[in-house]
N, C-alpha and C positions, 0 to 999 in steps of 0.2 A: 504493500500500500504506500510505498515511497515515504514512510514516516508520517503519513496523515492518519487521523483517527478512524475514518470510515473508508471502505472501498467506494470507488465511483460506481455508478450504475452499471457501466460496462464490465467492470471487474466483478461485481456481484453476480451478474448474469453468466459470465464465463465460469465462475466458480460453481454456480448452480448446475450448468451443463456438465462440467467435469465431474461433479459429485454423482449425478445421475448415471453418467457413463461408467463410473467406477462401481456403482451399486444398482444395476438395472432392475434387480428383483425387489429392491426395497423402496425405491423412489421413482416417481414418474413426473414428466414435465410436458406440458402442452400449452399451446397458445389458445387463449379463450376470447381473443378479440384484438383489435389494433387501435392505436391512438390516432389522434387527428393527423399527425405527421406520418402515420403508417408504421409506427414501432409496435412490435408484438407485446401483448400483455401476457406474461408467463405465469402459469399456475403450476406450482410444485406440490405434489401430493404424496402422502405416506399412508400406508395401511389400506385395508379393504373392507372395513366394517360397514354394516348396513346404515349406520347413522353417520352424520357428517359434522365436522367442525371447520369453520372458515376463518382464516386470518387475512386481513387486508393491510398491506404495508404501502408506504409511499403515497398516501392520499394527498398529503401536502408536500409540495416539491422540495421545501427546505428542511424536511425531516427524514434523513436517511436511516435513522436507527431501526425502524421497523423492518426494513429489508434484511439487515444484519441479524436481527433477532429471529426472523422467519427461517433464514437459511441455517442458522445455528441449531434451532430446534428440530428442523427436518433432518439435519445430519445426525442429531442425537437419536431420533427415532430409527434411523437406519442402523446405528450401532447398537441400540437397545430396543429391539422390536417389542419386547414384552411391555415396555412402558406405554405403548399405544394399544396393544392388543387387549390389555385389561379393561380398556374403556369401551371396546366394541365399536370404535369409530374409525373412519378414515379422516385424516386431517389434511386440509388443503391450505396452501399459502399463495396468495396473489402477491408476487414479489414487489411489484410497483404499479400502483394504479395510474400514476401520472408520469410516464417516462419522458414525455416531452418537457414538462416542467422540470423534472429531475435533471435532465441533460443541461439545462441552463443553471439551475441552482447548484449543481455539483461542481461548478468550476472552482469553488474555493477549496475543493478537495485535491486539486492537482498540485497544490503546494508550491508551485513555481519558486524554486530556490528556497523553499521552506518559509515563504512569507506567511506570517500569522501564526507560526508555530514557536512555542517556547522551549520544547523539549524537557519540560519539567513536570510531566504528568506523574501523579502518584500511581503506584501499582499495587494490586493485591498480592498476597503471599504466593510465590511460585509463578507469577506472571511477569513478563518483561515490561519494563517501563514504557509508557506510551507518550508520544509527542503530544503536548498539551496546546491546543489552539488558543488564540486570543480572540476576544470579541471583535477587535479591530479587523483581524484577518478574516473572520467569519462574515462581517458585514460588508467588507469591500467588494465582495462578489455575491452579495445576497440576492436571491430572487424567490418570490412567492407570487403566484398568479393573482390577478384580480378575482374577487369573490365569484363572479359568474363563470370563471374559467377553471374552477376547482371541481374535478369530476366526482368528488364525494357528495357534492350538493347539486344534483340536477334541478332544473327549473320546474316549477309547478305546471300543471297542465294548461293553465290559463296564460302562461307566459309565451309570447310568440317566438322566443329564441329556441332553436333546435337543441335537443338533448345531445350532449357530447357522446361520441362513440365509446369512450372509456366508461361513462356512466351506464350506457346501455349494456355493455359487456358485463359489468358488475351486477346489474339487476338480473340479467339472464342467468348468471351464475348462482345468484341467491335463489332464484326460482327453480333452478335445476337441482341444487343441493338441499334446499330447505334445511339449513343447518340448525342443529340444536343450539349452538352458540356461535356468534360472529364476533371476532375481535378486530378492532380497528386500532392500529398501533401508531402513536403520535409522539412527537418530541416537543418539549417546551424549551425555548432558547435560554431563558433565565428564570429561575424560580424553584418550584418544587413539583412533586409528583401528585397526580390525582387520578381517580378512577370514576368513570361514569357508567351506570348500569341502567338499562331500560326496564329492568324489574329487579326487585330486591332478591338477593341470593343468600340464603342462610349461611352464616359463617364467613362470607366473602370479605366483609369489612375488616374483621379481626385478622384474617389471614393476610390481607393486603398490608395492614399496618405492621404486622410482624416482619413481613418481607422487606418493607422499606426501612424499618428499624435495623434489621440485620445488615443491610447494605449502607447504612448511614446516610440515606437519602431523605431529605425533609419532605413532609407532606404539606400541601397547601391547606391551611386550616379550614378555610371556607372559600373554595375557588369561585370566582364570579363569572367564569366562562359559561356556566350553566346556572344563571341567576334564578331561573324559574324552577330549577330542580330542587328536590328535597335533600338536605344534608343529613345523610344517615349517620355519619360519624366524620371526624376530621379527615379530609381528603377523599371522601366517598360520597358521590351524588347519585340519587335514584330518580328516575323520571316519574313524575306524578301520574296517576291514572287518568286524570283529566287533561293532561298536557296535549296540545295540538301536535299533529304530525308534520307541521311545516316549521321551517326555521327562517327567521328574518335577520339578515346581518346588518351591520351599521350603514352599509351603502344603500340599503333599501331593497336589495335583491332577496326575493323569497324563494325558498327551495324546499325540497323534501330530502332530508339526509338519508343516505342509503342504509345507514345503520338503524334508522327508524322504519324504512321500507320493509326490512326483514321481519318486523313484528307480526306481519300478516301470516307468517308461517309458524308462529309460536316461538320464534327465535328470541333468545336473550342476547342483546348486543352489549358489548363492553368496550369502552374507549379507554385505553391505557396510555397515560401520558408519562414520559420520562424526561427529566430535565437534562440539558446538555451542560449548563452551568447552574449549580445549585445555590440557593440563597437560604441560609438557616432561618432568617427572620420570618419567612412566610408561614412557619409552623407555630409561631408564638400565639397562644390562645388568650393572652392578657387583654383586658378590655381597653378601649380607647376612650379618653375623656370627652372628646368633641369630634364625633364621626363626621359631622357636616364640614367641619374645618378641614379634616383630612381629605375629603372628597373635593373641596374647593381648591386646595393646594395642588392636588393631582390634576384637576381640570385646568388650572392656570398653567401648569407645565405643558400639558398636551396642546392647548390652544396657542400658548406663547411660542412653542417650538414650531408648530405648523406655520404660524405667521412669520417666524424667522426664516424658515425654509422657503416660503413663498417669496420673501424679499430677496434672498440670495438668487433664486431662479430668475426673478425679474431683472436683477442687475446683470445677468449674463446676456441679456438681449434676446432677440428672437432666434431661437434655435429649434429645430424640429428633428425628432428621431428619424433615421433613414432606413435601417434594416428591420426585418421582422422582429429580431431579438430586442433591438432598441425600443421598438414600438411596444412590445410586451412589457418591458421594464417601465416605460413611461406610463402606460395605461394603469398598471398596478400602483405606481407611485402617486399618480394624480388622484386615484381613488382614495388612498390613505390620507392625502393632504386635505381632502374634502370632508372626511367623515367625522372630524373632531367634534363639531357641535352636536351631532347625533349621538356620539358616544357619551358626551358630557350629560346630555338629557337623560340617557339611560342610567348613568351613574347617579344622577340626582333623584331619579324616580324609584330607586331601590335602596334597601337598607344595607349600605356598604360601609366598609372601614369601621365596623363595630369592634373588631379585634385588631391587635397589632399586626398579626399575620396578614389579615385582609388588607390593611392599610399599606403594608409593604408590597403586596401583590399589585395593588392599585398604582403605587408609585412606579413599579417596574413597567406596567402597561402604558402609563402616561409617557414614559421615555421610549419604550420600544416602538410604538406606532410611528412617531415622527422619524425615528432612526431608520426603520425599515424604508420609509418613504424617501429619505435623503439618500440612502444606500442605492436604491433602484434608480432614482433620478440621476445620480452621479453616473451610472452606467448608461442610462438613456441619452445623456447629453455629452458623452465622450470624455468622462473623467475630469470635469472641470475642477481646477485646484480649489476653488472656494467650497465646492461640495465635498471634495476630498477632505478638506480640513474639518468641515462640519461633521462628517461621519466619524473621523478619528476622535475628535473632541467628545462627541456624544457617546461613542462606544466606550472610551476610557472612563467617562463619568458614570455610565451605567455600571460598569464593573466595579469601580471603586466605591460608589455610593452604597452598594448592597453587598460588598465583599463576595462577589460571584466566584465560585470555585468550580473548576472543570471536573465533571464526573466521568471517570474512565468508561469507555464504551463497553467494556466487559461488565461493569456494574449496571449500566443502562439496560443492556440486553438481559442480564440476570433478573432485574426487576420485572421486565415484561414477560420473560419466559416463566418464572415462578408464579407470577400472577395468573397467566393463562392456564398453567397446569392446575393450580389450585381451584380456579373457577370451573375448569372442565371436570375435575373430580366431583365437585359439588353438584354439577348439573347432569352428568351422565353416569 
């Protein structure tokens, strides 16, 4: 991996093909669709049981951890077939739902002369040390598609926009497998881990807390990503029975999440988030004296930085993105620059920042949104020095303000692997 923490998408898929070739009786690999650019969507399968478990990785282009976790668990099933046989299930791994986005987002993994790597990663006992990325290096080549271009969230039927082929492929796969449980593996840039369940699973919350504690990974005390969800325990959210099946993001785009679509088959969906850089403060359950003040301060940071970014872009003069890649970066950046007021309205309408942990999470989000926008606008407009400086200053400030610590990939994948195995045991 050339000293980088994750394999690129190409490296991941080459390893998957090599693993199947080496163990043809234990693992199977097939394409279940193609992306908008014609890239295959690869499904890696283990076991032959009558029931099915589905894991979806790479739903968000900037979150490569799910693919690494999927391949590692599939390889483990090949080595230890009894681990899967006892469940009576076949386990399927969609290795990357958005390969087009991952091909752009994965450029920070090429490491070009080690840019963005410190080489100071801590390692677990018996594991080689891992090059530790910096937030500056991560954001310099950051990419995450605009909301409507994320295949995990196809548009509702009333939306005139066509459904992406990646979304259609996943929906077909869900209908084909009718999985007992569907896992969606995600990564949080900066913060803590949390778990979202479409139905309460007895014992799941306690098992999840033990796993995170064993690995020293903080849990988001009350994640606000699912503000309408029930907080079953710290770090665990459960979908209320009355919750709508549609999702509305800050841009106004309304979609039906594919992990909600699977509920029609009686499937329990679980979203497992693993942090790349952990922040211990997000797990602090202590009360906050003035929650509204905390929200106001976070809102001021978000709106102020969006305004600052707007001013820097304006000073650059009229520039237009030229290539499809620049246009993709520009579209996503422009969207994030415009959503600030809507995000603030949402923050003000909910009971947020009531704990120290939630206040810390809010502070991270207030900085992350404009940083993502600046990072993508920088690439859309040819790496302008003023934008380069903005990205560097904001990335360093995010890391230092919250004492963000790199989580070794082995720990990220162990968190997701053990959580999936624990939930699968509880459900099958």
